[in-house]
N, C-alpha and C positions, 0 to 999 in steps of 0.2 A: 388365468387364462384358460385353465381346464374347465372352470365353471361355464365360461362363455360357449365352450364347444359341447357341453353336456346337453344331449336332446331333451332331457327332463326339465331343463330351465325355460323351454318355450321359445327360445330365440332361434330364428331360421334365416336362411338366405344370407345376405351380407351384413345383417345386423351384428353378429358377434365380432366380425372383423372391424366394422365401423366403431363399435364400442371400445375395442381394444386400442385402435388408433388414437381415438380421443383421449382415452386414459393415459397413454403413453406420452401425449403432448402435455398433459398436466404434470406428469412426473418430471419431464424434461424441464418444464418452466420452473418447477420446485427446486430443481438442482441449480439452475440460473439464479433464482432469487435467493439461494442459500438456505432454503427451508429444510432441505435434505442434502447430505453430502454425496450420496451415490444413487443413481437411478436403478431401483430394484428390477426394472423391466428389461435391462440390457441383456442381451443374449436370448431372450425369449421371443420366439417367432410364431405368430398366428397367421396362417395363410388364408386367403379368401377361398371359400368353398364355392366352386363354379358349378353351374348346372343343377344346383339343388333347388332353386326357386325360379320358375319360368314366369315372366311378366308378360301377360297377353296384351297384344296391341291389335287394334282394328285398322285395316287399310281404308283408304278413301272409298274404294268400291264397296267394302263391307259396311261402311257408314251409310252409304246411299241405299244399299240393300235393306239395312235395318230401318231406314226412314220410310221405306215403301212397304215394309212388312207390319201386319197387324200385331200389336202387343196387348196382352190382357188387361193392362192398366195404362191408360193414356198418360197419366201424370208421371209414371215411371218412365215411359218412352221419352216424354218431353224433357224431364229432368236428366236423364242419362245422356241424351243427345246434347243438351245444353252444356253438360259437364265436358263432353267430348270437344266442344268448340270454345270452352272457356278455361279448362284445366281446374275447375273448382272441385273439391272433395265433397263427399257425402255430408259432412258436418256443415260446410259453408252453404250447400244447396238446401239443407233443411232450415238453416237460420235465415236465408235470404228473404228479405222483404222489399217491397216496391221502393221504399225510401232510400235504398242502396243503389238504385238505378236511375240515372238521369243524363239526359243529353247524349245517349249512345255510349255511356260509360258505366262501369260498375265500381263501386268503392266499398270495400269491406276490410275485416281483419281475419287473417287465416286462423282457424280454430286451433291448429296444431302447434303454431309458434307465435301467434299474436301479431305477426307482421302485417302491416297495412298493404292492401292491394288496390291499385287504381288502374283499371285497363279499359281500353276501348273494346266495345263488344263487336265482334264481326257481324255482318248482316244476317247470317244463318242463325246466330244466337239470338239476335234481336227478333227474328221471326218466331222462334221457339217460345219466346217470352209471352206472346199473345197481347191481349188487351190489358193496358195498365189498370191497376186497382189502387186502393187506399195505401198511403205510405207505409202504415204499420202492418198491412196484411201480407202474409207469406206468399211468395211467388209460386212455390210448389207445395202441394198437400200430398205428402207421401205416406205410404203405409209403413209398417214395421221393417226393420232390416231383413228379417226372414222373408217377408213377403216380397220385398224388392228383389232379393236373391232369386227366389222362385220365378218371379215375373221375367227377370232377365234371362234366366236359364231357358224358360219356355219360349221367349221371344227369339233369342239367338238361334235355337234349335228350329223353330218355325221358318226362320230366314235361311236355313241350310248352311249356317256357319258352324264349323266344327271346332270351337274354341271354348275354353272354360272362362267365360267372361264375368268378372265381378264389377261392381260399381267403380272400384279403384281403377279398373282397366281404362276408364274414361280419361284420367289424368295422364296415363302413358300414351294413350291414343293422341290426346291433344299435343303432348310434347313431340311426338314423331310427325304429326301433321304440320307443325310449324316449319 
């Protein structure tokens, strides 16, 4: 448990608590299955550390403001707004090709966990896609992660939004807009 709390391990936010919770479940199951006699995690408490990691979320008004504001890279703007209306992460956005979009639906596998996603695309997301191209062609042609971060930072600042927005913020924004 001490390793999870050590700032040198690189774990932040709720990740240490979540790892500990999953590990305890494994140990409890091992006792049930007779693999071990006693759960060595009994009596050890790892508390959630709140307020350590702030997850930024954009409001509907801020999304509209961003849509109207010039961004230094039109592809970054389009991809970020698309992510805000679909909940896709950066990895899925980078891999998304036209063959994954048909009849107003998107069908893909999440990069993080391999789960299949089949969702209807809302009208705003469909508009952001633009003109359909060849099935194997990528929908978004994005620069490096560093360039995307810089573009987002400048775009958000230009819009007058005082938030530390990363591409991952789009997933949180999507969840709160539901």
